[in-house]
C-alpha positions, 0 to 999 in steps of 0.5 A, a space after each residue: 448489493 455490497 459484497 463482504 469477505 465470507 460471502 459470495 466466495 470472497 476471501 479476506 486479503 492480507 493488508 500487509 505482512 509483518 516483515 515486508 521482504 522485497 519481492 513479496 507479493 500478495 492479494 490485498 482483496 479477493 473478491 472476483 470480479 469486484 476487487 482483486 488487488 495484488 501488491 508487490 514489495 519493490 524496495 524497503 530502502 526508498 526515500 520519500 521527500 514529502 511537503 511535510 519531511 524526508 522519510 528514509 527506509 520506506 517500503 515502496 510498493 507497486 499495486 495492480 489488479 487483473 481487473 484493470 490490465 496495465 494500471 499500476 499504482 505506487 505507495 510508499 510506507 514509512 516506518 512508525 508513520 504509515 502511508 506517506 505516498 499514494 501515487 501523485 498524493 503525499 503526506 503534508 501534515 500528521 495532525 500533530 507537531 514533532 517534539 523539539 
């Protein structure tokens, strides 16, 4: 049985604050015993090189969960683009071409 926000005591999480401050910490999911993902903003000036191109001023985020102690996932979000790095996966195409 699936458990959704608002059922079984689960609360919706915030995907990402509108103004990402370095050091910010928040829950992404609050479903006790099912999903309790947390995020911490490590940098908002990170440079990420992907097969598509290099992205500057990326938000670099560490994600953890008390359900999997010691496991850390790293993600990077580029301004105006979104997710460009998810651990070892990186952006290779946006589905459209950059204007000349």
